[in-house]
A tleap script that builds the chain and sets N, CA, C and O, in Angstrom:
source leaprc.protein.ff14SB
mol = sequence {
  NMET ALA TYR VAL ILE ASN ASP SER CYS VAL
  SER CYS GLY THR CYS ALA GLY GLU CYS PRO
  VAL ASN ALA ILE SER GLN GLY ASP GLY GLN
  TYR VAL ILE ASP ALA ASP THR CYS ILE SER
  CYS GLY THR CYS ALA GLY VAL CYS PRO THR
  GLY ALA ILE ASN GLU CGLY
}
set mol.1.N position { -15.142 25.896 8.094 }
set mol.1.CA position { -14.321 25.155 9.024 }
set mol.1.C position { -15.218 24.197 9.818 }
set mol.1.O position { -16.288 24.589 10.283 }
set mol.2.N position { -14.790 22.974 9.968 }
set mol.2.CA position { -15.574 21.956 10.655 }
set mol.2.C position { -15.691 22.249 12.152 }
set mol.2.O position { -14.836 22.912 12.739 }
set mol.3.N position { -16.746 21.750 12.740 }
set mol.3.CA position { -16.942 21.866 14.175 }
set mol.3.C position { -16.186 20.751 14.886 }
set mol.3.O position { -15.900 19.708 14.299 }
set mol.4.N position { -15.865 20.983 16.157 }
set mol.4.CA position { -15.180 19.989 16.980 }
set mol.4.C position { -15.894 19.884 18.323 }
set mol.4.O position { -16.543 20.828 18.773 }
set mol.5.N position { -15.764 18.732 18.946 }
set mol.5.CA position { -16.371 18.484 20.249 }
set mol.5.C position { -15.263 18.451 21.292 }
set mol.5.O position { -14.289 17.712 21.147 }
set mol.6.N position { -15.413 19.253 22.346 }
set mol.6.CA position { -14.373 19.304 23.373 }
set mol.6.C position { -14.686 18.369 24.541 }
set mol.6.O position { -15.653 17.608 24.493 }
set mol.7.N position { -13.871 18.429 25.577 }
set mol.7.CA position { -13.982 17.518 26.715 }
set mol.7.C position { -15.215 17.726 27.578 }
set mol.7.O position { -15.450 16.949 28.504 }
set mol.8.N position { -16.002 18.750 27.301 }
set mol.8.CA position { -17.241 18.970 28.049 }
set mol.8.C position { -18.347 18.019 27.602 }
set mol.8.O position { -19.419 17.988 28.208 }
set mol.9.N position { -18.098 17.248 26.553 }
set mol.9.CA position { -19.079 16.298 26.022 }
set mol.9.C position { -19.445 15.256 27.078 }
set mol.9.O position { -18.569 14.670 27.714 }
set mol.10.N position { -20.748 15.033 27.259 }
set mol.10.CA position { -21.232 14.029 28.212 }
set mol.10.C position { -21.802 12.806 27.490 }
set mol.10.O position { -22.462 11.968 28.105 }
set mol.11.N position { -21.543 12.709 26.186 }
set mol.11.CA position { -21.968 11.572 25.359 }
set mol.11.C position { -23.475 11.318 25.390 }
set mol.11.O position { -23.918 10.171 25.447 }
set mol.12.N position { -24.247 12.387 25.354 }
set mol.12.CA position { -25.707 12.230 25.362 }
set mol.12.C position { -26.252 11.816 24.000 }
set mol.12.O position { -27.324 11.216 23.919 }
set mol.13.N position { -25.519 12.134 22.919 }
set mol.13.CA position { -25.929 11.744 21.579 }
set mol.13.C position { -26.889 12.688 20.886 }
set mol.13.O position { -27.294 12.433 19.752 }
set mol.14.N position { -27.255 13.763 21.539 }
set mol.14.CA position { -28.194 14.719 20.938 }
set mol.14.C position { -27.661 15.263 19.620 }
set mol.14.O position { -28.405 15.374 18.645 }
set mol.15.N position { -26.392 15.597 19.588 }
set mol.15.CA position { -25.783 16.172 18.383 }
set mol.15.C position { -25.827 15.197 17.210 }
set mol.15.O position { -26.122 15.596 16.083 }
set mol.16.N position { -25.540 13.940 17.461 }
set mol.16.CA position { -25.506 12.939 16.393 }
set mol.16.C position { -26.867 12.791 15.728 }
set mol.16.O position { -26.956 12.614 14.513 }
set mol.17.N position { -27.914 12.863 16.522 }
set mol.17.CA position { -29.262 12.744 15.987 }
set mol.17.C position { -29.702 13.931 15.160 }
set mol.17.O position { -30.611 13.811 14.339 }
set mol.18.N position { -29.079 15.064 15.360 }
set mol.18.CA position { -29.448 16.290 14.649 }
set mol.18.C position { -28.592 16.583 13.425 }
set mol.18.O position { -28.982 17.408 12.599 }
set mol.19.N position { -27.455 15.946 13.282 }
set mol.19.CA position { -26.550 16.241 12.167 }
set mol.19.C position { -27.174 15.817 10.833 }
set mol.19.O position { -27.491 14.642 10.646 }
set mol.20.N position { -27.354 16.766 9.903 }
set mol.20.CA position { -28.003 16.443 8.629 }
set mol.20.C position { -27.154 15.592 7.683 }
set mol.20.O position { -27.685 15.020 6.731 }
set mol.21.N position { -25.842 15.498 7.930 }
set mol.21.CA position { -24.971 14.721 7.044 }
set mol.21.C position { -24.313 13.535 7.763 }
set mol.21.O position { -23.390 12.917 7.233 }
set mol.22.N position { -24.794 13.225 8.971 }
set mol.22.CA position { -24.281 12.092 9.752 }
set mol.22.C position { -22.768 12.140 9.940 }
set mol.22.O position { -22.087 11.126 9.789 }
set mol.23.N position { -22.247 13.314 10.270 }
set mol.23.CA position { -20.808 13.488 10.468 }
set mol.23.C position { -20.367 13.182 11.895 }
set mol.23.O position { -19.170 13.185 12.184 }
set mol.24.N position { -21.321 12.918 12.795 }
set mol.24.CA position { -20.998 12.718 14.207 }
set mol.24.C position { -21.214 11.266 14.595 }
set mol.24.O position { -22.245 10.667 14.288 }
set mol.25.N position { -20.217 10.712 15.279 }
set mol.25.CA position { -20.317 9.317 15.725 }
set mol.25.C position { -19.719 9.170 17.120 }
set mol.25.O position { -18.981 10.033 17.597 }
set mol.26.N position { -20.056 8.058 17.757 }
set mol.26.CA position { -19.530 7.781 19.095 }
set mol.26.C position { -18.060 7.434 18.989 }
set mol.26.O position { -17.686 6.492 18.290 }
set mol.27.N position { -17.242 8.178 19.667 }
set mol.27.CA position { -15.807 7.914 19.685 }
set mol.27.C position { -15.425 7.201 20.969 }
set mol.27.O position { -16.283 6.646 21.655 }
set mol.28.N position { -14.179 7.215 21.286 }
set mol.28.CA position { -13.683 6.579 22.494 }
set mol.28.C position { -13.878 7.511 23.685 }
set mol.28.O position { -13.014 8.338 23.975 }
set mol.29.N position { -14.995 7.383 24.367 }
set mol.29.CA position { -15.278 8.203 25.540 }
set mol.29.C position { -16.178 9.399 25.297 }
set mol.29.O position { -16.809 9.893 26.231 }
set mol.30.N position { -16.252 9.874 24.060 }
set mol.30.CA position { -17.147 10.979 23.725 }
set mol.30.C position { -17.423 10.957 22.217 }
set mol.30.O position { -16.792 10.211 21.468 }
set mol.31.N position { -18.353 11.771 21.800 }
set mol.31.CA position { -18.673 11.840 20.375 }
set mol.31.C position { -17.595 12.619 19.627 }
set mol.31.O position { -16.908 13.462 20.203 }
set mol.32.N position { -17.458 12.321 18.331 }
set mol.32.CA position { -16.479 13.000 17.483 }
set mol.32.C position { -17.151 13.415 16.173 }
set mol.32.O position { -18.131 12.806 15.742 }
set mol.33.N position { -16.608 14.458 15.553 }
set mol.33.CA position { -17.126 14.956 14.278 }
set mol.33.C position { -16.096 14.692 13.192 }
set mol.33.O position { -14.927 15.052 13.333 }
set mol.34.N position { -16.534 14.063 12.111 }
set mol.34.CA position { -15.660 13.810 10.967 }
set mol.34.C position { -15.533 15.113 10.180 }
set mol.34.O position { -16.492 15.561 9.552 }
set mol.35.N position { -14.358 15.713 10.216 }
set mol.35.CA position { -14.121 17.015 9.583 }
set mol.35.C position { -14.355 16.982 8.078 }
set mol.35.O position { -14.742 17.996 7.498 }
set mol.36.N position { -14.130 15.845 7.438 }
set mol.36.CA position { -14.318 15.752 5.994 }
set mol.36.C position { -15.790 15.710 5.613 }
set mol.36.O position { -16.152 16.084 4.498 }
set mol.37.N position { -16.637 15.259 6.522 }
set mol.37.CA position { -18.072 15.149 6.250 }
set mol.37.C position { -18.837 16.377 6.730 }
set mol.37.O position { -19.854 16.741 6.140 }
set mol.38.N position { -18.361 17.012 7.785 }
set mol.38.CA position { -19.022 18.168 8.390 }
set mol.38.C position { -19.186 19.299 7.364 }
set mol.38.O position { -18.247 19.639 6.645 }
set mol.39.N position { -20.408 19.879 7.311 }
set mol.39.CA position { -20.675 20.985 6.391 }
set mol.39.C position { -20.728 22.326 7.130 }
set mol.39.O position { -21.134 23.338 6.557 }
set mol.40.N position { -20.319 22.331 8.398 }
set mol.40.CA position { -20.252 23.547 9.222 }
set mol.40.C position { -21.577 24.293 9.331 }
set mol.40.O position { -21.609 25.524 9.306 }
set mol.41.N position { -22.661 23.550 9.450 }
set mol.41.CA position { -23.973 24.188 9.539 }
set mol.41.C position { -24.275 24.700 10.943 }
set mol.41.O position { -25.083 25.614 11.109 }
set mol.42.N position { -23.623 24.111 11.965 }
set mol.42.CA position { -23.817 24.557 13.336 }
set mol.42.C position { -25.013 23.969 14.054 }
set mol.42.O position { -25.271 24.316 15.206 }
set mol.43.N position { -25.741 23.094 13.405 }
set mol.43.CA position { -26.911 22.490 14.038 }
set mol.43.C position { -26.534 21.766 15.321 }
set mol.43.O position { -27.240 21.867 16.324 }
set mol.44.N position { -25.439 21.045 15.293 }
set mol.44.CA position { -24.993 20.287 16.463 }
set mol.44.C position { -24.698 21.208 17.640 }
set mol.44.O position { -25.082 20.921 18.773 }
set mol.45.N position { -24.021 22.304 17.369 }
set mol.45.CA position { -23.664 23.262 18.427 }
set mol.45.C position { -24.915 23.859 19.062 }
set mol.45.O position { -24.948 24.133 20.262 }
set mol.46.N position { -25.933 24.054 18.247 }
set mol.46.CA position { -27.170 24.642 18.743 }
set mol.46.C position { -27.964 23.743 19.668 }
set mol.46.O position { -28.746 24.237 20.480 }
set mol.47.N position { -27.783 22.434 19.566 }
set mol.47.CA position { -28.543 21.507 20.405 }
set mol.47.C position { -27.734 20.916 21.550 }
set mol.47.O position { -28.295 20.232 22.405 }
set mol.48.N position { -26.432 21.163 21.585 }
set mol.48.CA position { -25.576 20.583 22.625 }
set mol.48.C position { -25.917 21.185 23.991 }
set mol.48.O position { -25.805 22.397 24.174 }
set mol.49.N position { -26.334 20.349 24.954 }
set mol.49.CA position { -26.738 20.874 26.272 }
set mol.49.C position { -25.565 21.363 27.133 }
set mol.49.O position { -25.781 22.085 28.106 }
set mol.50.N position { -24.345 20.986 26.793 }
set mol.50.CA position { -23.191 21.399 27.599 }
set mol.50.C position { -22.300 22.415 26.896 }
set mol.50.O position { -21.295 22.847 27.460 }
set mol.51.N position { -22.652 22.801 25.677 }
set mol.51.CA position { -21.840 23.767 24.938 }
set mol.51.C position { -20.483 23.206 24.535 }
set mol.51.O position { -19.507 23.947 24.412 }
set mol.52.N position { -20.426 21.897 24.329 }
set mol.52.CA position { -19.156 21.229 24.042 }
set mol.52.C position { -18.732 21.305 22.574 }
set mol.52.O position { -17.659 20.816 22.220 }
set mol.53.N position { -19.549 21.904 21.726 }
set mol.53.CA position { -19.247 21.919 20.295 }
set mol.53.C position { -18.983 23.347 19.840 }
set mol.53.O position { -19.780 24.255 20.076 }
set mol.54.N position { -17.837 23.521 19.180 }
set mol.54.CA position { -17.436 24.833 18.686 }
set mol.54.C position { -16.790 24.692 17.317 }
set mol.54.O position { -16.383 23.601 16.917 }
set mol.55.N position { -16.703 25.811 16.603 }
set mol.55.CA position { -16.004 25.791 15.334 }
set mol.55.C position { -14.533 25.514 15.590 }
set mol.55.O position { -13.920 26.094 16.486 }
set mol.56.N position { -13.972 24.603 14.774 }
set mol.56.CA position { -12.567 24.242 14.946 }
set mol.56.C position { -11.737 25.153 14.216 }
set mol.56.O position { -10.513 25.020 14.231 }
savepdb mol mol.pdb
quit
């Protein structure tokens, strides 16, 4: 199951830089994860400083 970014996102971009498949991009107001590209590795969740990323 793909990961999702919730409203706790502060748009720091740390997650996007760590994603091995480039599934994360800047959305309107916060970062978003493309569910079709996400491989559910959890790397993004592990580096998020606000805990804004969880399994969807």
